[in-house]
C-alpha positions as CSV (number, residue, x, y, z in Angstrom):
1,X,-7.6,42.5,17.6
2,X,-10.4,44.7,15.5
3,X,-12.5,43.0,13.1
4,X,-11.2,43.1,9.4
5,X,-15.0,41.7,7.3
6,X,-17.5,39.5,8.1
7,X,-18.7,37.0,5.5
8,X,-22.5,37.2,4.4
9,X,-23.2,33.5,4.1
10,X,-23.7,32.3,7.6
11,X,-25.2,29.5,8.2
12,X,-28.6,27.5,10.4
13,X,-28.7,24.3,10.2
14,X,-30.1,21.9,12.4
15,X,-28.5,18.6,14.1
16,X,-30.4,16.2,16.1
17,X,-32.8,18.2,18.6
18,X,-30.8,21.5,19.6
19,X,-30.5,23.9,16.5
20,X,-27.0,26.0,16.2
21,X,-25.8,28.9,14.3
22,X,-22.6,29.1,12.2
23,X,-21.0,32.4,11.8
24,X,-17.3,33.2,10.4
25,X,-16.0,36.4,9.8
26,X,-12.3,37.9,9.7
27,X,-10.0,39.5,12.0
28,X,-6.6,41.3,11.8
29,X,-4.1,40.4,13.6
30,X,-1.2,42.6,14.9
31,X,1.2,42.2,12.2
32,X,-2.2,43.1,9.3
33,X,-2.4,40.3,8.7
34,X,-6.1,38.5,7.8
35,X,-7.4,35.9,9.8
36,X,-10.1,33.6,9.2
37,X,-12.6,32.8,12.3
38,X,-15.8,30.8,12.7
39,X,-18.3,29.9,15.4
40,X,-20.6,27.1,16.5
41,X,-23.1,28.0,19.1
42,X,-26.4,26.6,20.0
43,X,-29.0,29.0,18.9
44,X,-31.9,27.7,21.9
45,X,-30.2,27.2,24.9
46,X,-27.5,29.4,26.7
47,X,-23.9,28.3,26.0
48,X,-22.7,25.7,29.4
49,X,-19.3,27.0,28.6
50,X,-17.0,28.6,25.9
51,X,-14.6,25.9,23.9
52,X,-11.3,27.2,21.5
53,X,-10.0,25.3,18.4
54,X,-6.8,25.0,18.1
55,X,-6.2,22.9,14.7
56,X,-3.5,20.7,13.8
57,X,-0.7,21.7,11.2
58,X,-2.2,22.7,7.4
59,X,-5.3,22.1,8.0
60,X,-8.2,24.9,9.1
61,X,-11.3,24.6,11.3
62,X,-14.1,25.8,8.7
63,X,-14.3,22.2,6.9
64,X,-11.8,20.1,9.0
65,X,-12.8,20.5,12.3
66,X,-16.3,21.3,11.6
67,X,-17.4,18.2,13.0
68,X,-15.9,19.2,16.2
69,X,-17.2,22.6,16.2
70,X,-21.0,21.3,15.5
71,X,-21.4,18.3,18.3
72,X,-20.1,20.4,20.7
73,X,-22.6,23.2,19.7
74,X,-25.3,20.5,19.1
75,X,-23.7,19.4,23.2
76,X,-24.4,23.3,24.4
77,X,-21.1,24.9,23.8
78,X,-20.3,28.0,22.4
79,X,-17.1,27.0,20.3
80,X,-14.7,29.3,18.9
81,X,-12.2,28.6,15.9
82,X,-9.5,30.4,13.9
83,X,-6.8,29.8,10.6
84,X,-3.5,30.2,11.7
85,X,-1.2,32.5,9.3
86,X,-0.5,30.3,6.5
87,X,-3.2,28.2,7.1
88,X,-7.1,27.9,5.4
89,X,-8.7,30.8,5.1
90,X,-6.1,33.1,6.6
91,X,-3.5,35.3,5.2
92,X,-0.2,34.6,4.6
93,X,1.9,31.9,2.2
94,X,0.0,28.3,2.4
95,X,1.6,26.0,4.9
96,X,4.8,28.3,6.2
97,X,4.9,28.8,9.5
98,X,7.8,31.8,10.2
99,X,6.8,31.9,13.9
100,X,4.9,29.5,16.1
101,X,5.0,32.0,18.9
102,X,3.5,34.2,16.7
103,X,0.6,32.1,16.9
104,X,0.5,31.4,19.9
105,X,0.1,35.2,20.5
106,X,-2.6,35.6,17.8
107,X,-4.7,32.6,19.3
108,X,-4.0,34.4,23.2
109,X,-5.0,37.6,21.8
110,X,-8.3,36.4,19.7
111,X,-9.9,33.8,22.3
112,X,-9.1,36.5,25.1
113,X,-11.4,38.8,22.8
114,X,-14.0,36.3,22.8
115,X,-14.3,36.1,26.8
116,X,-14.4,39.5,27.2
117,X,-17.1,40.4,25.8
118,X,-20.4,40.8,28.0
119,X,-22.6,37.7,27.3
120,X,-19.7,35.1,28.1
121,X,-18.3,37.8,30.9
122,X,-19.0,34.3,33.6
123,X,-18.4,31.3,31.0
124,X,-16.0,28.9,31.8
125,X,-13.3,28.4,28.9
126,X,-11.6,25.0,27.5
127,X,-9.6,24.7,24.8
128,X,-9.6,21.9,22.6
129,X,-6.1,21.0,20.0
130,X,-5.3,18.3,18.0
131,X,-2.3,17.3,17.4
132,X,-0.1,20.5,16.5
133,X,-2.9,22.1,18.1
134,X,-2.3,20.3,21.2
135,X,1.2,22.5,21.0
136,X,-0.6,25.1,20.8
137,X,-3.1,24.5,23.9
138,X,-0.2,23.9,26.0
139,X,1.5,26.8,25.2
140,X,-1.3,29.3,25.7
141,X,-1.4,27.1,29.4
142,X,1.8,28.7,30.0
143,X,1.5,32.1,28.9
144,X,-1.4,32.5,31.2
145,X,-1.0,29.6,33.3
146,X,-4.7,30.3,35.4
147,X,-6.6,31.6,33.0
148,X,-8.2,28.4,31.2
149,X,-10.3,25.9,32.9
150,X,-9.2,23.2,30.9
151,X,-8.2,21.6,28.0
152,X,-8.7,18.6,25.5
153,X,-5.8,17.2,24.2
154,X,-6.2,15.2,20.8
155,X,-3.2,13.1,20.0
156,X,-1.3,16.1,21.0
157,X,2.2,17.0,19.6
158,X,4.5,17.6,23.1
159,X,7.2,14.9,22.9
160,X,9.7,13.8,19.8
161,X,10.2,10.5,20.3
162,X,13.7,9.6,21.5
163,X,14.6,7.4,18.4
164,X,13.1,9.9,15.7
165,X,15.6,13.0,16.7
166,X,17.9,14.2,14.9
167,X,22.0,14.5,15.6
168,X,22.6,17.8,16.9
169,X,25.0,18.7,14.5
170,X,21.5,18.4,11.6
171,X,19.6,20.3,14.4
172,X,22.5,23.3,13.8
173,X,22.2,22.8,9.9
174,X,18.3,23.1,9.6
175,X,18.7,26.0,12.0
176,X,21.2,27.8,9.7
177,X,19.5,26.6,6.3
178,X,15.7,27.6,7.6
179,X,17.0,31.3,7.7
180,X,18.4,31.1,4.4
181,X,16.2,29.5,2.2
182,X,12.5,29.5,5.1
183,X,9.8,28.9,2.2
184,X,11.7,26.2,0.5
185,X,9.4,22.7,0.3
186,X,12.7,20.4,0.8
187,X,12.0,18.5,4.1
188,X,11.2,15.1,2.6
189,X,7.5,13.7,4.0
190,X,5.0,10.5,3.8
191,X,2.4,10.9,2.5
192,X,0.3,12.2,5.7
193,X,-3.3,11.6,4.8
194,X,-2.7,8.2,4.1
195,X,-1.0,7.7,7.8
196,X,-4.0,10.0,10.0
197,X,-7.4,9.1,8.5
198,X,-8.4,5.5,8.3
199,X,-11.9,6.8,7.1
200,X,-10.7,6.7,2.7
201,X,-14.5,8.8,2.7
202,X,-12.8,11.7,4.5
203,X,-8.8,11.4,3.0
204,X,-10.9,12.1,0.3
205,X,-12.4,15.6,1.3
206,X,-8.9,16.5,2.9
207,X,-7.2,15.5,-0.6
208,X,-10.5,17.5,-2.1
209,X,-9.8,20.7,0.2
210,X,-7.5,23.5,-1.2
211,X,-7.7,24.5,2.1
212,X,-5.8,22.2,3.7
213,X,-1.8,22.5,2.8
214,X,-0.7,19.1,1.0
215,X,3.0,20.3,0.4
216,X,6.3,19.3,1.7
217,X,6.7,20.8,4.7
218,X,9.0,24.2,4.3
219,X,11.8,24.7,6.3
220,X,11.4,27.1,8.2
221,X,8.0,25.3,9.4
222,X,9.7,22.6,9.9
223,X,12.3,23.9,12.2
224,X,10.0,25.8,14.3
225,X,7.4,22.6,15.0
226,X,11.1,20.7,16.3
227,X,11.7,23.3,18.7
228,X,8.5,23.9,19.6
229,X,8.6,20.3,20.1
230,X,11.4,20.6,21.8
231,X,10.1,23.7,24.1
232,X,7.1,21.7,25.2
233,X,8.6,18.3,25.9
234,X,10.8,19.9,28.7
235,X,8.2,21.8,30.2
236,X,5.3,19.3,31.0
237,X,6.4,19.0,34.2
238,X,4.8,22.5,34.2
239,X,1.2,21.6,33.2
240,X,-1.0,22.2,35.7
241,X,-4.3,23.0,33.8
242,X,-7.3,19.8,34.0
243,X,-7.2,18.1,30.9
244,X,-7.8,14.9,28.9
245,X,-6.3,13.3,26.7
246,X,-7.8,10.8,24.0
247,X,-5.1,9.6,21.8
248,X,-5.5,6.3,19.5
249,X,-3.5,3.2,20.0
250,X,-2.5,2.8,16.3
251,X,-1.1,6.7,15.8
252,X,1.4,6.8,13.4
253,X,1.6,10.6,13.3
254,X,2.1,11.5,16.9
255,X,3.4,8.7,19.3
256,X,0.7,7.8,22.2
257,X,4.4,7.0,24.4
258,X,4.1,11.2,24.0
259,X,0.9,10.8,25.5
260,X,1.4,8.7,28.6
261,X,4.3,11.3,29.2
262,X,2.6,14.4,29.7
263,X,-0.1,12.3,31.7
264,X,2.8,11.1,33.8
265,X,4.7,14.0,34.2
266,X,2.3,16.9,34.5
267,X,1.7,17.9,37.6
268,X,-2.7,18.5,36.9
269,X,-4.6,17.5,39.8
270,X,-7.3,16.3,37.1
271,X,-6.3,14.5,34.5
272,X,-7.3,11.4,32.6
273,X,-6.0,10.1,29.4
274,X,-8.1,7.9,27.1
275,X,-5.8,5.6,24.7
276,X,-8.4,3.9,22.3
277,X,-6.6,0.4,21.0
278,X,-6.6,0.3,16.9
279,X,-7.8,3.9,16.3
280,X,-5.4,6.8,14.7
281,X,-4.4,10.2,14.2
282,X,-7.5,11.9,13.2
283,X,-10.1,10.7,16.1
284,X,-12.3,13.1,15.6
285,X,-12.8,13.2,12.0
286,X,-11.0,10.6,10.4
287,X,-12.3,7.3,12.1
288,X,-15.6,5.3,11.2
289,X,-18.3,7.0,12.7
290,X,-19.1,4.3,15.4
291,X,-15.7,5.0,17.0
292,X,-16.0,9.1,16.6
293,X,-19.0,8.3,18.4
294,X,-17.1,6.7,21.5
295,X,-14.5,9.1,21.6
296,X,-17.0,12.5,21.3
297,X,-18.9,10.6,24.4
298,X,-15.6,11.3,26.1
299,X,-15.0,14.5,25.4
300,X,-18.8,15.7,26.3
301,X,-18.6,13.9,29.5
302,X,-15.6,14.8,30.6
303,X,-17.0,18.6,29.9
304,X,-19.8,18.2,31.2
305,X,-18.7,16.9,34.4
306,X,-16.2,20.4,35.0
307,X,-18.8,22.8,33.8
308,X,-21.5,21.4,36.5
309,X,-18.5,21.2,39.1
310,X,-19.0,24.9,38.9
311,X,-19.5,26.8,42.2
């Protein structure tokens, strides 16, 4: 995938004792669409490893995941993220997913292009996915089972709880309608921001972030998300890479029992599950600072232990 254009206003900032750079650029995918990418990296040390971010539905990387990128770069990792088609600063109708598989392919090609750079030739490679991004991480792993060295799954979307599954007749109707009126925003939904984010300050930031989609889910988008969930659910036992799951005990968006199912069914020999009582869905950005510190301490500890074990 070739570079399309580079944003010249790359920024530089300092946090604690490790100085980090933020770079942003646009690339073209195979369908000729412009996709926004960003990266955070420590400027004073060689990165310990590469981490690739997969954001959630209706979110984006450079603003809603900047805390994650900054903290991990501060901890010594090179962090790369990409806004999916129809999300953030990338091309496409906002909030519209025409094909979940296209998103997986776009991520796979861009992430691989970074890993193949000479400067990163011997670096270990980790994925980090939040919510829907967790589903993308699991599909990337299934696409190339031995390519990735591990994954961090933050409240992942990987299974639909039984009492929320629609009747097969409704699934059939949704399938037909999504081909006739795919972009219509007619799927009812509650205010996901209030359900997902505990911090009022961060709720307002998301509401004021025009790169985050806040309308009703579009028909095709809802169908693609549902089918992706079913696909992942039926393949949980095929997960073999090392992973850590972090999930809030009071999550009202993705049920913690779903993460417990993944932990139980996955064939991975190296797997960790962290449940945080009282915490909600947006663990890395929507909780009070002391809670976010706890979550990142666990994530960074897990990463450091696996990087340290590299021969």
